[in-house]
C-alpha positions as CSV (number, residue, x, y, z in Angstrom):
1,M,97.5,98.9,96.6
2,N,100.2,100.8,94.9
3,T,103.7,100.5,96.4
4,L,104.3,103.6,98.5
5,K,107.5,105.1,98.1
6,G,109.2,108.0,99.9
7,K,110.7,111.1,98.3
8,T,111.5,113.4,101.0
9,I,111.2,113.2,104.9
10,H,111.2,116.0,107.5
11,F,110.3,116.6,111.2
12,D,109.0,119.0,113.3
13,D,108.3,119.3,117.2
14,R,105.4,116.7,116.9
15,Y,105.3,114.8,113.6
16,L,107.2,112.8,111.1
17,H,106.3,113.8,107.6
18,V,107.0,111.5,104.7
19,E,106.4,113.0,101.0
20,L,105.5,110.1,98.8
21,E,106.5,110.1,95.0
22,D,102.9,110.5,94.1
23,G,102.8,113.8,96.1
24,R,100.9,112.6,99.1
25,I,102.2,113.4,102.6
26,I,102.0,111.2,105.4
27,S,102.3,112.7,108.9
28,T,102.4,110.4,112.1
29,P,103.1,111.6,115.8
30,M,106.6,111.1,116.7
31,T,105.4,109.8,120.1
32,W,104.5,106.8,118.1
33,Y,108.2,106.0,117.7
34,Q,110.1,106.1,120.9
35,E,113.7,105.6,119.5
36,L,113.0,108.6,117.2
37,Q,111.6,110.8,119.9
38,Q,114.8,110.2,122.1
39,A,117.2,110.7,119.2
40,S,119.1,114.0,118.7
41,L,118.3,116.2,115.7
42,N,121.5,115.2,114.3
43,Q,120.8,111.5,114.5
44,L,117.1,112.1,113.0
45,S,118.6,113.9,110.1
46,N,121.0,111.0,109.2
47,Y,118.3,108.9,107.3
48,Q,118.2,107.1,104.0
49,L,115.3,105.7,102.2
50,I,116.0,101.7,101.6
51,C,114.0,99.1,99.9
52,H,113.5,101.0,96.5
53,G,112.0,104.0,98.6
54,T,109.6,101.8,100.7
55,G,111.5,102.1,104.0
56,I,113.4,104.5,106.1
57,E,116.6,103.8,107.9
58,W,118.5,105.6,110.7
59,P,121.8,104.0,110.5
60,A,123.1,105.4,113.7
61,L,119.9,104.4,115.7
62,D,119.8,101.0,113.8
63,Y,116.2,101.8,113.5
64,H,113.9,100.9,110.3
65,L,110.5,102.0,109.6
66,S,108.4,100.9,106.5
67,I,106.3,103.6,104.9
68,E,103.4,101.3,104.3
69,S,103.2,100.6,108.0
70,M,103.0,104.3,108.5
71,M,100.2,104.6,106.2
72,L,98.1,101.8,107.7
73,A,98.9,102.8,111.4
74,S,98.0,106.3,110.7
75,S,94.4,105.0,109.0
76,L,93.8,102.7,111.8
77,K,94.3,105.5,114.4
78,K,91.9,107.8,112.5
79,A,89.3,105.0,112.4
80,A,89.5,104.4,116.0
């Protein structure tokens, strides 16, 4: 599997969307991430890509998310 690297991140009222460097977009429900769901819009907007773009960090929330784990979780949920 190629390394999944994030390019941009955005949110709507239901989903976390990550655009990958290769142009694909991963969208996962915000309900999967309790810490993010409870955060303010300001806290959500304060993120940075970490680990050469393979992860996302929200410093104010002390929360980290692997882009690969988002892809795997999304695949597993669709298969169920």
